[in-house]
N, C-alpha and C positions, 0 to 999 in steps of 0.2 A: 372546363378544363380543371384538373388537380393541381392543387398549389403545390411547388415546389420548393426546396431549400437545401443549400449546402450545409452538411453538419459534420461534426466530429462524431466518431463512434460512440461516445459517451453520450453527446447530446441526443443522438439518435435513438439511445435506449432509454433516456429520459421520455422522449417523444413517445416512443412504442409502450411504455408504462402509462402514459396520459392516455393515449388511445386504446388501451386495454383496459380502461375503467378503475386503474389503481386507485386504492384511496390511503394507503398508509405506506410510507417509506422510511426504513431507518437504515442508518450506515454509520461507520466510522472512516473519516478521511485516510486515504492511502493510495499514493501514485500507483498504478495509472487507473484508479476507480473515481477519483475524488469529483470529477466534473459531472458525474451523473446526478449525483444530489443536488450539487449547485446548479443545475439546469432544471430538476425536477421542481425545485421550490418557487420556480417560476409560475407553476401550474397551480391556482389557488384551490383547486379541486382536490389536490393531494396533501395530506398532513406529512411533513417532512421533518426528521431529527436527526441531528448529530448525537450518536448514542456514545456514551462513555468507552466503549470497546466493542468489538464484533460480536461477542457472544451476546450481550445484552441487546444489541442491533437484530441479531436473528431471532431471539426470544420475544421482542417486541413485534417483529412481522409475523411471528408464529401465534402469539396472541390475536393479532389482527385478523389471521385467516380463521382461526378457531371460532372467532366471534361471527364470521360469515363474509368478509369482504375480502378482496384481492389485495393482497400485500406483497412487499419487496424489500429485500436486504440486498445491500452492495458493500463489496469490499476487496482489498486486493488479495492476492493467493496467500500471504501469510496470515492474513486476517481470517481466512478460512479455518486455519489450525486453531485459533482461538473460538471461531463458532462451531467446531467441531461436535461438541458435548450435545447442543440441542438439535443439531444438524442430523446425526446419525439417529437421534431418538423420534424426532418428526418423519423421518423416513418410515419407522415402524408405523406411527400413529396416523399418518397420512394428514390430509387437508379438509378444510371446509371452503372456505373461499381459496382462490387460486394463490399459490406461494412460490415465489420465485428467488433464487439466490444468483446474484450477478458476480462473478468471481473473476476477477482482473488478473491474469498471470504476466510474469515479466521476463519472457525470453530476451536473454542478453543482458540482465541484471542492469538497467539503467538507473534503478531507485530502490533496489532491494537487497537483502542480506542473503537470500538463496533464490534458487531458479526452478523451485519445485513446479510440478504439474497438477492442477486441480482436479483433472480427470481422473487422477488415480485416488484422490479422496473421495470424489464421487462414485467411483466403483466399489469400494470398501464400504460406502454408506448406501450402495444401491439405489441411487436416484439417477434419473435421466440427465445427460448432458447435451445441449444445443451449443454449436458454434459457428457463428456468422463470420462472412469473410469480406463484408464491406459495411457501410453505414446503413445502406439501405436494408440489408438483412438484419442488421443489428436491431433496427427497430421492428421487422417484421417477425425476428423470431422471439422477441418478447411477447408479442402478442400470441403466437402460436405457443409458446412456453406456458400461458396462463391458461388458455384452452385446454391444453396437454394435462396440466396440473390439475384441474377440476375434473377431467374426464377420467384419468388414470387414478385419482387419490392419492397425488405424491407431491412432495416439494420438486421443483426442477431446478437444475443449474443451468444458466447461461454463461459460458466462458468465452471470456474476451483476452486479448492480449495487448500489449502496450502499443503495438502498430494498428490494431484496429481501433483503440480506445481514442488514439490521439491522431487518427488520419481522417481527412473530410472526403466527403462523397455527397453526391447528389441524392435527396430522400424526398420522396412523395408523402405529402401530409394528408392525413384522412380525420375525420371527425372522431371525437370520444365516443366511446360505447359504453353509455351509462349501465353498466352490469348490476341487475339487482342483487341485493344482499342474499345471501344465503341464508336460510332459516337456521338458528342455533338449536340444537337438541343435545340434552346431556347424552353423552355416550361414553360410561366408565370401561367399557370392553374395546374402546378404540383409543380414548384419549388419556387414560390413567395407566401409563406403563410399568404396572407392578410385574414381577417375574411371570405370573400365571397368564397375564394379559399379552404381554410382550413374546410370550413363547408362541401365542397364537398368532400374532400379528407377524411376526417373521414369515409364517407360511402364506400369510397375505401378500407379502412383499415378494416372495419368490414367484407366486403366481401371476401378480402384476408384472414383473420382469418378463417372463415368458410371453406376456400378452405383447408387451411393447416390442418384444423382439419380432414378433410375427406381423404386428401391425405397421412397424416402422419400415418393411418393405415398400408400402404404399404411402409414406408421408411425403407431402408435397415438398420438403425441405432436402429431401434425398434426390439428387439428380444424376442421370447417366448420360453422358455426352459421347457417342460412338463417333470416332473418326477413323484414323488408321490404327488397325488393332495389334500391329506388331507392339506396340507398346501401350500398355495400360497403367494407368495410375489411380491409386485410390487416395484422397487426401480431403482436407476439411480446413476451414477457418482461412487465415490469412495465406497460408502456403498455397492454397489453390490459385491465387493470384500469381504466384511465381511460377506454379506449374503452367498456366495458361501463357504466360509471357515466354517461358524457355520452350515450351513443347506444344506450340498452338496446335498441332496434327495429331496429337496423340488422343486416344481414348481417356475418359475421365469418368470416375465415379466419385462425384462430390458429395460428402455426408454431411447433412445438417445436424444429424443427430449421432452422437460418437460413443454414447453409453445409454442404453446398450446397443450392440451393433445389429443393424438387420442382415442376419446371417444368409438367407435365402437371396437376397439381392447382391449380397457379395459374392456369393458362389456363383450365381448366375453371371456377374461381370467378368469374373475370374476366368472363367470356363470359354470366354470368347475373346480373350487376348493371348498374344504368344508369350510376351513377358511382362511380370506384374510387378509396378514399384509401389512402395507405399510411402507416402512423404507427409510427414508429421512432424512439427517441432518440439523439442523437448523428449520426453520419455516415449517408448515405442508401445502405446497403450493399444492403438489398432493394430499395429503389427503382429504383436505376441499372440492376440486372440485369433486373427486370421491365419497365421502359422500354426496355432493349435488345432485348427480344423483341418489341417492336411493340406492346406493350399499353399502351392509354393510362391514366394514373394521374395522381393529384394527391398531392404530398408536400411536400418542401422548398421549393416556391413559397409555401406558407402556413405552414410549420411551421418553427420553428426548428433549427439544427444545435447549439445550445449550451444545457446545462443540461437539468434534467429538465422533464418535461411534467406535467399535471396535467388532471383533468376539465375544470376551466374553461377551460383553454388550449384544449381541443378544441372546447368548446361555442363559444367565440368564433371560433375558426379556420375550423371546419368548419360549424358550425350558424349561424355569424354573429350569434350572439346577444348582445344587449346586457346585459352583466352589472352588475347593482347590488350591488356588492361593497362593504362598510363598510370605510372606511379602517382600517389597521391601527393599534392602539393605540400611542400615542406613549410609548415607554419610553426610558430611558437607553442610550445605545450601550455595548455591552460588548465591545470588542476583545479578541483572546486575549492574553495576558499570562503571562509566567514566574511559576510558583507563590511565594507568600511562602518565603523562605527557600531559593529555588533556587540551587544553587552556580554555575550558569552566570551569575546577576545579578551575583556579586562578580566573575567573570573580565570581564564586559563593562563593568562601572562602571569597572575599571581601564583597558580598553582606549580606553574613551571619554576618561578623564581624559587619556592619552597622546596623544590624537590619531590613533589606528591604525584603519586600515580593516581589515575581514575579508572575506575570501572564504569564504562560507557553504557549508554541507550542508544535508542533510535530517534534520530531527530537531527537537526540543523548541528548540533553540538557535538554529532560525531565527527565533525571535521577537526575538532581539538586533538584529533590523531596524528594529523598530518603534520610536516613541517611549516613553519618554525616551532609551531607549539608543541607537538609530539607528547601530550599529556595523556591522552584517553589510550588505555592499553587493552581493553577489552569492548566489544561491542555482540551482543548475542541475538537478542530479542526484546520486543516491548516489555519493560518492567523489569529486566533481568540485573541492571546494574546493582540494584539493593540486595536482590538475593544471592548474586555471585559474591559480593563484598561479605555477606554474612557466611556464605560458604567458606571463604578464604579465612575469615576468623575462627570458624570451628574446626578447620583443619589446621591450623597454624598458630592460633593463639592470638591474644590481645594486641601483643607488641608487634605482631608482623604486620597489622594494619594500621599502625601509628602513622605510616606516611602513604596511606591510600585514603580515597574518598569515593563514594558513589555519586555521579551525577546523572541527572535526570530532569526533563524538561517537565513544564506545568501539565501540559496534555498528555504526555506519557504516564506521569504519575497519576492522573486521574484515570488513566486506562488500566494499568496493571500494577503501577507502583505503590498504590495504597495497600494492595494484599501483601506485597513483599516487607513493607514497612511494619505492617501488622504482625507479620511473621518473626521480624527482626525482634520486636517487642516481646512477644510471646515466647520466643525461645531464648530470651535474654542474651540477647546479642550486644555488641557495642559497635564502634565505627560511628563515622560520619556521614551524612547523607546530604548532598548539596543538590536542592530543586532549583533549577534554573528558570525562572518565572519571567516569561517575556510576554504575557498576556494573550497567548494565541498557540494555535497549531502551525509554527512556522514553516516546516518542510514542505507541507503538502500544499501552502498557499494562503494562510492566515485564516484557518477556519476557527470557529467559536469551541468552546466547550464548557464543561460545567462550572468552571471557576472564573468565567469571563464576564458572566451577567447577561448573556445575549443568546437566543436559539438560533437555530439554523432558519427558522421562518421570521428571524428579525425581531422578535419580542423580546422586550427586557425580562429577565428572570432572576431567581435566588443564585448569588454568586458565591459559590462555597469558597469559605475562607481556608486557605490551606494551611496557614499556621494554627489556626483554630482544631482544624481536621487533626494536625499531627500531635497536638496536645490532647485531643480527646482518644487517639489511639493509645496515647501512654507515654510520650515521647516528652520527658522533662524539660529538656533543653531544645528551645526553637528560638532561633535569631533570624532577624529580617536584615538584610544589608542592601544598600544600593550597589547595583553592580559596578558602578563607575566608580564607587568611593574605594581606591584600590589600598589606600592605607588602612582604612578601617576592615577591608575584607582580609587583608593579611594577618592583621591583629585577631580578627575573628576566628579564621582556619587555624592559625597556631594553637589558640585556647581550646577550640572545639576537638581537635583530632588527639589533644593530649589527655582528654577525659576517659575515663575507663566506663563509660556509659553511652548510650546512644545520644547523637546529637544531630540536629537538623539546621543546615543553613539555608534560608531562602534568598537567593539573589535576585532583587527586584528592579527591572527596568523593560520596557516595552521594546518589541522588535523595532528595528529603525525603519523598516519598510511600511509600519502600522501608520505612522504619522503622513498626512498629506499636506500639512502645513510647510510652506516654503523655509528652507535653510536660513537661519537668522545669523549665525555666527560659524566662522571656520577658522581652523588652525593654521597658522603661518609661520615660517621659519626664517629668522633673521639670519642670513648665511654669515654674517660677519661675528656672530655669537656662537655659532654651531661650532662644536669642540670634535665633530666627526667621529663620536665614540660609538654611535650606532645602538644606543639604549631604546631609542624610541622607535628602533626597527624590528626589534626582537618580537612583538607580538604578530608582526607581519601584515599590517594592514596594508591592503592593495592600493590606497591612495598614496603612500609614500614609497618613494624611490631615492636613490642615491645619484647625484650629478657625477659628473667625470671628475671633478676635483674632491669628491668625497662628502661633500655637504650634503644634507637631506633636503630634498623638495616634495611639497605636497601639492597634489593634483587638487585643484579648486572644484574641479567638476566632479568629484567624487567625495570629498570630504564633507562630513555633516556636523563637524564640530563637537564630536563626543569628548575629546578633551583627553583620551588615554595617552597620546603621545607627549601632552604638555605636562601631566603628571610625572611622565617618566625622565623628561629631560631636567638634568641637574644643572646645566648652565643658563638655563632660562630663554634659550634660543627660540623657542617655541611658545607662541601666545595666540589667544582667540582674538579675532577681529571680526568686525560687524561686515557682513557681506553687502 
């Protein structure tokens, strides 16, 4: 009997890579893709790494493929943008060992700055896309993708979404297929993409796409389910589950490959149903192509391009059912907030006091944008804080940015912040950059990076010294400050923003969630000394509340004794006590 296990979609993807004989995996952590690598590293047959960014991860996987082994890169949808340069090119060059890119989209924007559809990138890059609808398929499609990659000499994208990545399902486990390494042969007319070579390779890509369009009609991952032919639905991925729940009697064409589309299969299905609907989350990628062939179908006229779908959404839009859904329970609003004791809070409290605006970046510290801190004014993409601050200065002059800083985390700085700082130095910018070094990639669950001294495999490694790196780039003014030393932090910020040259302030304190040691000290409020001034409440620590009579109370189940409130209290009402 086959062994079975309940797995997250991401866990199943890792299992699929293991069973497919993958030898190299590279990734940059990003929700909802992060757990793929965290599960892959459990299989000792696979080399796994956190790369500094997605472009590098893609290139590492490409190099492994060229050498003749099966390789995979994993990232979230916005990471695909960073990896686009090598992705578009390797589409022309093709592969040696199988090459798969897992792109995790985020319909509903659970943890992202946009809702882009990776299928659009794949169409432009002319690479095939597979889309699983549950954990079992997540595993199986990875294996299918590697076979497909080698058969058609192409990188393959496996597109998932947050709902697939983080939902659990039953998965049948199979043994690893020890795929022999492909022989490496020097092929300059394939792998050296000079204009003359690439021009010819483009023709190869077009021929490859046409073959896949024809062959895709017989792919086992495309399934036709004929039931009542009054309604026919073309769908893929997680929307398939909603279709089956909402319309169990409808005929369904479930596409496993969503680019390129199996045209003849779709035409045949459409001819056998009375009314055809196309159900896909986000962009009308399938719909636009199907309609361009002259096939009548209903899609985004009645379905949204924003957010996740649901069975109830389909019942209402397609079946026009009036749903008597009970109103959701009225519960208190719980906006995202920095953890109690977070070192970012003390940094932002000082910036708030000084009336300084922050050009923000991607990370936990984006929460400095919300009340009561309300310091971060911009968040665009990874590494953008430094570049956008530089743009402000070039547009408005040095004096304009005297009350601005760029804030960026240590992992994001290693990702693309380094390039932005180099640009700032090279183009004679000024301004102050604050690198909030909490010793981890905090937002995605505490992954290591090039400045933490530890690899994804758990091996100790060289730890990039951020201060020395900034100096090597050409920054003369580089200062390190303890994040919790608010007096020194205030003095340092005042001094650095006043300078007419680039300065970097590195605030250092580990993420409070990194320590597994029990809390030894906590802050305590003496109600008799409390002046009810509210100064300690200004940073918005969730461990602190006001009592009915206006004095402050600290929840000892949340406080970890960071001491920020103690330093802000001028009346001496707050002290640290042993737990």
